[in-house]
C-alpha positions, 0 to 999 in steps of 0.5 A, spaced: 892 646 868 888 640 868 887 637 875 891 631 874 897 635 872 896 639 879 896 633 883 902 630 879 905 637 881 904 637 889 905 629 890 910 629 894 914 622 897 913 620 904 913 615 909 907 614 910 901 608 909 894 609 906 889 603 905 883 603 901 880 597 903 874 596 898 868 592 899 865 590 892 858 592 892 857 595 899 851 600 898 844 597 900 838 600 900 832 600 904 825 597 902 818 596 905 820 589 905 826 590 908 826 598 912 834 597 914 840 595 910 845 589 909 850 594 914 844 596 919 843 589 921 850 587 920 853 585 927 860 590 925 862 594 931 870 594 929 867 598 923 862 602 926 868 605 931 872 606 925 866 611 922 866 615 929 873 617 929 872 618 922 870 624 917 864 621 912 861 621 906 857 617 900 861 616 894 858 617 886 862 612 882 860 616 875 855 621 877 848 622 879 843 616 876 849 612 873 851 605 874 858 603 873 860 597 871 867 595 876 872 597 871 870 605 871 868 604 878 875 602 880 878 607 875 875 612 880 877 610 887 884 610 883 882 617 882 881 617 874 876 620 871 871 614 869 869 618 863 875 620 860 877 616 853 884 613 856 880 609 860 874 605 858 878 600 858 874 593 857 872 588 861 877 583 857 883 586 858 882 587 866 880 579 866 886 578 863 891 582 866 888 579 873 890 572 870 897 574 868 895 573 861 900 577 857 897 581 852 901 584 846 898 590 840 892 587 837 890 583 841 882 582 843 881 580 849 874 579 852 871 576 859 866 570 857 862 566 861 859 558 862 852 559 862 846 554 860 841 554 855 835 550 854 833 545 847 830 552 845 837 556 846 833 560 850 838 562 857 836 559 863 842 561 867 847 566 865 852 563 871 851 556 869 850 555 876 856 558 879 860 552 877 866 550 882 872 553 879 875 545 878 870 544 872 871 551 870 878 549 868 876 542 865 871 546 861 877 551 858 882 545 857 876 542 853 876 548 848 883 548 848 884 542 845 879 543 840 879 550 838 886 552 837 884 557 831 878 561 828 881 561 821 888 564 821 886 567 829 890 565 834 885 563 840 888 563 847 883 560 853 885 561 861 880 559 866 878 565 871 874 564 878 867 559 879 863 560 871 868 565 868 874 564 864 878 569 859 878 568 851 884 573 846 884 572 840 891 574 837 891 576 829 891 582 824 886 586 823 883 585 830 879 590 832 876 590 839 869 595 839 864 589 838 857 588 842 857 584 849 852 577 846 850 577 854 843 579 854 844 580 861 836 576 863 834 569 862 829 567 858 832 569 852 837 567 846 844 570 847 846 575 842 850 575 837 857 578 836 856 585 832 860 590 830 860 597 832 863 600 827 866 597 820 874 596 822 871 591 827 867 587 822 872 582 821 873 580 828 865 580 830 865 574 824 871 571 829 867 571 835 861 569 831 864 562 828 868 561 836 861 562 839 858 557 835 865 552 835 865 552 843 858 550 844 858 545 839 864 543 844 860 544 850 852 541 847 853 534 852 855 538 858 849 539 863 850 546 866 855 550 862 852 548 856 854 555 852 858 561 853 857 569 854 863 574 852 862 581 853 867 586 854 871 585 848 877 590 848 884 592 847 890 594 851 891 601 852 896 606 854 894 609 861 898 613 866 901 610 873 899 611 880 906 612 881 906 618 876 901 622 878 901 621 885 908 619 887 907 613 890 907 605 891 902 602 891 899 594 891 893 590 890 891 585 894 885 581 891 883 574 890 880 575 884 882 576 877 878 583 874 880 587 880 887 585 880 888 587 872 885 593 874 890 595 879 895 592 873 892 597 868 894 603 873 901 600 876 900 597 882 904 591 883 899 585 884 900 580 890 896 573 888 893 572 894 888 566 898 880 566 896 879 567 904 878 573 907 883 571 912 889 570 906 888 578 903 890 580 911 895 576 912 898 578 906 898 584 907 901 584 915 907 580 911 908 586 905 907 592 910 915 594 909 915 593 903 909 598 900 905 606 902 899 605 898 895 598 899 889 596 895 884 591 898 879 588 895 873 583 899 868 580 893 863 577 896 859 583 898 858 583 891 857 576 890 851 576 895 848 582 893 847 580 885 844 573 889 840 576 893 842 574 898 842 580 905 844 575 910 850 572 905 852 579 905 851 581 912 856 575 913 861 577 909 860 585 912 862 581 919 868 577 917 871 583 915 869 587 921 873 582 926 880 583 921 879 591 922 883 591 929 888 586 926 889 593 919 889 598 926 894 594 929 899 597 923 898 603 925 897 606 917 896 613 917 890 614 912 884 608 913 879 608 907 873 604 907 867 604 901 865 599 896 866 601 889 858 601 887 852 598 891 849 592 889 843 592 893 840 584 895 833 587 893 835 589 885 840 583 885 845 588 881 850 593 881 845 601 882 847 607 881 846 609 889 850 612 893 856 608 897 857 609 904 865 612 905 869 614 911 877 617 911 880 616 918 887 619 920 890 623 925 888 629 922 882 627 918 877 631 924 870 628 924 863 628 924 858 627 928 857 620 923 855 615 929 856 608 925 858 605 919 852 605 914 848 608 908 843 612 913 849 615 917 854 616 912 849 621 909 850 625 915 857 625 914 860 632 913 862 630 906 856 629 903 855 626 896 861 628 891 865 623 885 869 617 888 875 620 884 876 625 890 877 620 894 885 619 893 887 627 893 883 626 900 888 620 902 895 624 899 893 629 904 891 626 909 898 622 908 902 629 908 903 626 900 901 634 897 904 640 898 901 646 898 900 650 891 901 657 890 905 662 895 
């Protein structure tokens, strides 16, 4: 019996409620220059108090030494093996779904960045200075007006947050197995869209023609004068969390990618405000309607990627102020963690295990004294794969029957 089939067999519907609070890019590292992490330095008395009542450990989104993307890291948190071929879903589809784009069979979606290039065509900023969302909307409207088709393929463009947008290609015989054009570094030229196999050669040709057209439209812009494309993908079928775990889940997230991941696994998705307080208010207003709540906080990751530890600490402290409100709702299970680590010294996602805690009336507790990397390493759960947190939550919520006689 597959492990997923075992959980499906044992899952039972109850009134108990689970909250999964994900602080994106939560984990940090100690260095000689900064001998304490952001979690250690932040003033987070409520999270620290919760950790003392919880069972703690550190989770690995994929495996030792593997740095995850946001998609697989979140699938893992939702109880799916991120290496399963069935859920190798590109960022394009996830972002498109998060923006409420209605994908059709055969559509190829890609997540794009507005970027800055110099007179030699070399990238100077992969995010175009994090232009404001209003500017992204203007630029997407401009591209949409100028590029409606590439050859016989329809082009659909929709803005996301800041420098991010999505392009969907709709036509016949399109294949999403295309390599990213984002080289992930500055000082070099953007890459060409390259087909991963014979079936995707047509799509690669269409993508490269689109890039040429887009760069031509944007050439007079001061910051966003080029584009980068990543996560070419098509929509697969993934068994829902309701099918697998017999729960009624909902997503509360302000950024499209995370709403997209949640949508793929069958969660209802709430559009909430951009502030942390908005997300907690959305949780409170909809408390009676669901039994599993996924809450996503983005900017811990953003500040980590910017190499800004003080900014990351500020977000941690803001989240901490809302923990009393969360506890006043009396959830049966609270899990707090991140999808992956984004240490400011590295300015990127990393492979380092992520602090994790789970609270319930029956979870027991260990000797963890605070919510940070060092203390969670002392926790009874140790280091373990992220995809096991769902069954821990289900068990603590009384949602798993006994296995066997």
